C-alpha positions as CSV (number, residue, x, y, z in Angstrom):
1,M,0.0,0.0,0.0
2,N,1.6,3.3,-1.0
3,R,2.0,6.2,1.3
4,K,-0.7,8.4,-0.4
5,K,-3.3,5.7,0.0
6,T,-2.3,5.1,3.6
7,R,-2.7,8.8,4.5
8,K,-6.1,8.7,2.8
9,I,-7.3,5.7,4.9
10,I,-5.9,7.3,8.1
11,A,-7.8,10.6,7.3
12,C,-11.0,8.7,6.7
13,I,-10.6,6.9,10.0
14,C,-10.0,10.2,11.8
15,I,-13.1,11.8,10.2
16,L,-15.2,8.8,11.1
17,A,-14.0,8.9,14.7
18,V,-14.8,12.6,15.0
19,M,-18.3,12.0,13.5
20,M,-18.9,9.2,16.0
21,S,-17.7,11.4,18.8
22,L,-20.1,14.2,17.8
23,V,-23.0,11.8,17.6
24,S,-22.1,10.4,21.0
25,C,-21.8,13.9,22.5
26,D,-25.1,14.9,20.9
27,S,-26.8,11.8,22.2
28,R,-25.5,12.6,25.7
29,K,-26.6,16.2,25.4
30,N,-30.1,15.2,24.3
31,Q,-30.3,12.7,27.2
32,K,-29.3,15.4,29.6
33,D,-31.8,17.8,28.1
34,R,-34.6,15.3,28.8
35,T,-33.8,15.2,32.5
36,L,-35.3,17.7,34.9
37,R,-33.1,18.1,37.9
38,V,-35.0,19.7,40.8
39,G,-33.1,20.8,43.9
40,V,-35.3,21.1,47.1
41,V,-33.7,22.9,50.0
42,T,-35.6,23.0,53.3
43,Y,-35.0,25.2,56.4
44,T,-34.5,22.2,58.7
45,P,-34.7,18.4,58.5
46,D,-36.8,18.2,61.6
47,D,-40.1,19.8,60.6
48,P,-42.8,17.1,60.0
49,F,-45.0,19.3,57.9
50,I,-42.2,20.3,55.6
51,N,-41.0,16.7,55.4
52,A,-44.5,15.5,54.5
53,M,-44.9,18.2,51.9
54,T,-41.5,17.4,50.4
55,D,-42.4,13.7,50.1
56,I,-45.6,14.6,48.3
57,L,-43.6,16.9,46.0
58,K,-41.3,14.1,45.0
59,E,-44.2,11.8,44.3
60,D,-45.9,14.5,42.1
61,L,-42.8,15.2,40.1
62,K,-42.3,11.5,39.5
63,A,-45.9,11.3,38.3
64,L,-45.2,14.0,35.8
65,E,-42.4,12.1,34.1
66,A,-43.0,11.4,30.4
67,S,-41.3,9.5,27.6
68,D,-39.4,12.7,26.7
69,M,-38.6,13.8,30.3
70,K,-37.2,12.1,33.4
71,V,-37.1,13.8,36.8
72,I,-34.3,13.7,39.4
73,V,-35.1,15.3,42.8
74,S,-32.4,16.1,45.4
75,V,-33.5,17.2,48.9
76,R,-31.2,18.8,51.3
77,S,-31.5,21.1,54.4
78,G,-30.1,24.4,55.6
79,D,-30.1,23.1,59.2
80,N,-31.6,26.3,60.5
81,S,-28.7,28.4,59.2
82,Q,-29.2,30.8,56.3
83,Q,-25.5,30.8,55.5
84,E,-25.5,27.0,55.3
85,Q,-28.6,27.1,53.1
86,D,-26.9,29.6,50.8
87,E,-24.0,27.2,50.5
88,V,-26.2,24.2,49.8
89,V,-28.0,26.2,47.0
90,E,-24.6,27.0,45.4
91,E,-23.6,23.4,45.5
92,M,-26.9,22.4,43.8
93,I,-26.4,25.0,41.1
94,D,-22.8,23.7,40.5
95,A,-24.1,20.2,40.3
96,G,-26.4,21.1,37.4
97,C,-29.8,21.8,39.0
98,D,-32.5,23.1,36.6
99,V,-35.1,24.4,39.1
100,L,-34.7,25.3,42.7
101,C,-37.4,24.9,45.4
102,V,-36.4,26.7,48.6
103,N,-38.0,26.8,52.0
104,L,-36.0,29.7,53.4
105,V,-34.4,29.6,56.8
106,D,-34.8,33.4,57.1
107,R,-37.5,34.8,54.9
108,T,-35.9,38.3,55.0
109,A,-32.6,37.1,53.6
110,P,-33.0,35.4,50.2
111,S,-30.6,37.8,48.4
112,N,-27.7,35.5,48.0
113,I,-29.9,32.7,46.7
114,I,-31.6,35.1,44.2
115,R,-28.2,36.4,43.1
116,L,-26.8,32.9,42.5
117,A,-29.9,31.7,40.7
118,R,-30.0,34.8,38.5
119,Q,-26.4,34.5,37.5
120,N,-27.0,31.0,36.4
121,N,-30.5,31.6,35.0
122,I,-32.1,29.0,37.3
123,P,-35.7,29.7,38.4
124,V,-36.5,29.6,42.1
125,I,-39.8,28.5,43.6
126,F,-39.8,29.6,47.3
127,F,-42.3,27.7,49.4
128,N,-43.9,27.8,52.9
129,R,-41.8,30.8,54.1
130,E,-42.6,33.8,52.0
131,P,-39.9,36.3,51.0
132,V,-40.9,39.9,51.3
133,R,-42.5,41.1,48.1
134,E,-39.6,43.5,47.2
135,D,-37.3,40.5,47.1
136,L,-39.6,38.3,45.0
137,L,-39.9,41.1,42.5
138,Q,-36.1,41.3,41.9
139,W,-36.3,38.9,39.0
140,D,-39.1,37.5,36.8
141,R,-38.1,33.9,37.4
142,L,-38.9,33.9,41.2
143,Y,-42.1,32.3,42.5
144,Y,-43.8,31.6,45.8
145,V,-46.2,28.8,46.8
146,G,-47.8,28.8,50.3
147,C,-50.7,30.0,52.3
148,D,-51.9,33.2,54.0
149,A,-50.8,32.9,57.6
150,A,-53.5,35.4,58.7
151,Q,-56.2,33.2,57.3
152,S,-55.0,30.3,59.5
153,G,-55.0,32.4,62.6
154,E,-58.5,33.7,61.8
155,M,-59.8,30.1,61.3
156,Q,-58.1,28.9,64.5
157,G,-59.8,31.7,66.4
158,E,-63.2,30.8,64.9
159,I,-62.8,27.2,65.8
160,A,-61.8,28.1,69.4
161,A,-64.6,30.7,69.8
162,E,-67.3,28.3,68.5
163,Y,-66.0,25.5,70.8
164,I,-66.0,27.7,73.9
165,K,-69.5,29.0,73.2
166,N,-70.8,25.4,72.8
167,H,-68.9,24.2,75.9
168,P,-69.2,26.7,78.8
169,E,-67.4,24.2,81.1
170,V,-64.1,25.4,79.4
171,D,-64.4,28.3,81.8
172,R,-63.5,26.2,84.9
173,N,-63.4,29.0,87.5
174,Q,-66.6,30.5,86.1
175,D,-65.1,34.0,86.0
176,G,-66.5,34.8,82.6
177,K,-63.0,34.8,81.0
178,I,-60.8,32.1,79.4
179,Q,-57.3,32.1,80.9
180,Y,-54.9,30.9,78.2
181,V,-51.3,30.4,77.3
182,L,-49.9,30.9,73.8
183,L,-47.2,28.8,72.2
184,E,-45.5,30.9,69.5
185,G,-43.4,29.4,66.7
186,E,-40.4,31.7,66.5
187,A,-39.5,35.2,67.7
188,G,-40.0,37.8,64.9
189,H,-41.3,35.2,62.4
190,Q,-44.0,36.8,60.2
191,D,-46.2,33.6,60.2
192,A,-46.0,33.3,64.0
193,I,-46.9,37.0,64.4
194,S,-49.8,36.7,62.0
195,R,-51.2,33.5,63.4
196,T,-51.0,34.8,67.0
197,D,-52.5,38.2,66.4
198,C,-55.3,37.0,64.1
199,S,-56.2,34.0,66.3
200,V,-56.6,36.1,69.5
201,K,-58.3,39.0,67.7
202,T,-60.9,36.6,66.1
203,I,-61.7,35.0,69.4
204,L,-62.3,38.4,71.0
205,E,-64.4,39.5,68.0
206,N,-66.6,36.5,68.5
207,G,-67.5,37.6,72.0
208,V,-65.2,35.5,74.1
209,K,-63.4,37.3,76.9
210,L,-59.7,36.3,77.3
211,E,-57.0,36.6,79.9
212,K,-53.5,35.8,78.8
213,L,-51.4,34.1,81.5
214,T,-48.2,33.9,79.4
215,Y,-46.7,33.1,76.1
216,Q,-43.7,30.9,75.2
217,F,-41.6,30.5,72.1
218,A,-41.0,26.9,71.2
219,D,-39.5,27.2,67.6
220,W,-42.3,25.1,66.0
221,N,-40.9,22.1,67.9
222,R,-42.8,19.4,69.8
223,A,-40.1,18.6,72.3
224,Q,-39.5,22.3,73.1
225,A,-43.2,22.9,73.5
226,E,-43.5,19.9,75.8
227,N,-40.7,21.3,78.0
228,R,-42.3,24.8,78.1
229,M,-45.7,23.4,78.9
230,S,-44.4,21.2,81.7
231,Q,-43.0,24.4,83.3
232,L,-46.2,26.3,82.8
233,I,-48.3,23.5,84.3
234,S,-46.0,23.6,87.4
235,Q,-46.5,27.4,87.6
236,Y,-50.2,27.8,86.7
237,G,-51.7,24.3,87.2
238,D,-55.5,24.3,86.7
239,Q,-55.6,28.0,85.9
240,I,-54.8,27.2,82.3
241,E,-58.1,26.8,80.5
242,M,-56.9,27.0,76.9
243,V,-53.7,26.5,74.9
244,I,-53.4,28.3,71.5
245,S,-50.5,27.0,69.5
246,N,-49.0,28.4,66.2
247,N,-48.7,24.9,64.8
248,D,-49.7,21.3,65.5
249,E,-46.2,20.2,66.6
250,M,-46.3,22.5,69.6
251,A,-49.9,21.7,70.3
252,L,-49.0,18.0,70.4
253,G,-46.1,18.9,72.7
254,A,-48.7,20.5,75.1
255,V,-50.7,17.3,74.9
256,E,-47.7,15.2,75.8
257,A,-46.9,17.5,78.7
258,Y,-50.3,17.0,80.3
259,K,-50.1,13.3,79.7
260,N,-46.7,13.0,81.3
261,V,-47.6,15.1,84.3
262,G,-50.4,12.6,85.0
263,Y,-53.5,14.7,84.1
264,M,-56.6,12.7,83.1
265,Q,-57.8,13.7,79.6
266,S,-61.0,15.2,81.1
267,D,-58.8,17.7,83.0
268,Y,-56.8,18.9,80.0
269,P,-57.5,22.5,78.9
270,V,-58.8,22.9,75.3
271,I,-55.9,22.9,72.8
272,F,-55.9,24.3,69.3
273,G,-53.2,23.9,66.6
274,I,-52.5,24.7,62.9
275,D,-51.3,22.5,60.0
276,G,-53.4,19.3,60.0
277,L,-50.6,16.9,60.7
278,D,-51.7,13.3,60.9
279,D,-50.9,13.1,64.6
280,A,-52.9,16.2,65.3
281,L,-55.9,15.0,63.3
282,E,-55.9,11.8,65.4
283,A,-55.6,13.9,68.5
284,V,-58.7,15.9,67.4
285,R,-60.6,12.6,66.8
286,L,-59.6,11.3,70.3
287,G,-60.5,14.6,71.9
288,T,-57.0,15.5,73.3
289,M,-57.0,18.4,70.9
290,Q,-60.2,20.3,70.0
291,G,-59.2,21.6,66.6
292,T,-56.6,22.4,64.0
293,V,-56.5,24.2,60.6
294,Y,-55.6,22.1,57.6
295,N,-52.6,23.5,55.7
296,D,-53.1,22.0,52.3
297,R,-49.7,20.4,51.6
298,E,-51.1,18.3,48.7
299,A,-52.3,21.4,46.8
300,Q,-49.0,23.2,47.4
301,A,-46.8,20.3,46.4
302,R,-48.8,19.7,43.3
303,K,-48.5,23.4,42.3
304,I,-44.7,23.4,42.9
305,A,-44.4,20.3,40.7
306,L,-46.5,21.8,37.8
307,I,-44.5,25.1,37.9
308,A,-41.2,23.3,37.9
309,V,-42.1,21.2,34.9
310,A,-43.6,24.2,33.0
311,L,-40.4,26.2,33.6
312,F,-38.2,23.3,32.4
313,R,-40.3,22.8,29.2
314,G,-40.4,26.5,28.5
315,N,-44.2,26.6,28.9
316,D,-46.3,29.6,29.9
317,V,-46.8,29.4,33.7
318,S,-49.6,32.0,33.6
319,V,-52.0,29.2,32.8
320,L,-51.4,27.7,36.2
321,G,-53.5,30.3,38.0
322,L,-50.7,32.2,39.7
323,E,-51.5,35.6,41.2
324,D,-49.4,38.3,39.5
325,E,-47.9,35.4,37.6
326,R,-45.7,34.4,40.5
327,Y,-47.8,33.7,43.6
328,Y,-50.0,30.7,44.5
329,M,-51.8,30.7,47.9
330,A,-53.6,27.5,48.9
331,Q,-56.7,27.8,51.1
332,Y,-56.7,26.6,54.7
333,R,-59.6,24.6,56.1
334,K,-61.0,24.3,59.6
335,V,-60.9,20.9,61.3
336,D,-62.8,19.8,64.4
337,V,-64.3,16.6,65.7
338,N,-67.3,17.0,63.3
339,N,-65.2,16.7,60.1
340,V,-61.9,15.3,61.1
341,D,-62.6,11.9,59.6
342,E,-62.7,13.5,56.2
343,F,-59.1,14.7,56.6
344,L,-57.9,11.5,58.1
345,K,-59.0,9.7,55.0
346,K,-56.7,11.9,52.9
């Protein structure tokens, strides 16, 4: 074989190798393009409501897979540190995340996350902890999915007021006032403030006179609330006629405190929560809690999933019923012994 023919054969082999390489690269690129990578970053790994909602979100995203799109979901936590959450978001972006779903540690401090997402053109769906409006308007690829905290407080107040009116024995000392303690979620947290203010205001507006014995912060946590309530029971004893809690976890902590101290259920004060956790619904059914407000985690998770897929596919999100094309607010629902079975079936 002469040298000219040899060079020609080598050149053909090289061209063929390059073409095969390009086809392979294009195939890998197309495969990557068909995979939606969703990064979910929560504020803590220890919040049962957020964990339940995240599990539902993963199921909903999996259900939206199609022949031309696979979905990979990565869930991590900020461990109650905004700085750590910012770092986790940066790592997810570096790993090739397509859409971010962020449950902020500090709702007033999303700036670093927004800056990183904007630099990399990755949309962010904030959920459960709403950024201030000015922050959400920084960029047109920022969204929020959640509920109106004030509505939950109002509904909690309505449930409590109705129960007290129908059960005058709640006023144990017959002084015409309900002595209560309040378990608040977190100092300075907007949802805790709204739930507290609206709940108490609504009870008063419904003609029930109140006397606050004290309030305690328990950081939305069952164990902390149990500890706080144990101390309050030692201090106030049977003076406590009602416990208002910013969420179900703390309300369930109050139930545990009375159980551990040795109170009979008939001697518990009335206890009201918010969120509609499974344990709280069961407590309402059993009568250890008198009511809660259902925070529709199914509707919120479904909406997050639909927004994420629409953004990935380049579809118009305005058809998803978003307020101002960036907000979705699910509706709370009141739960008491009369309708709790309906929610337990969910």
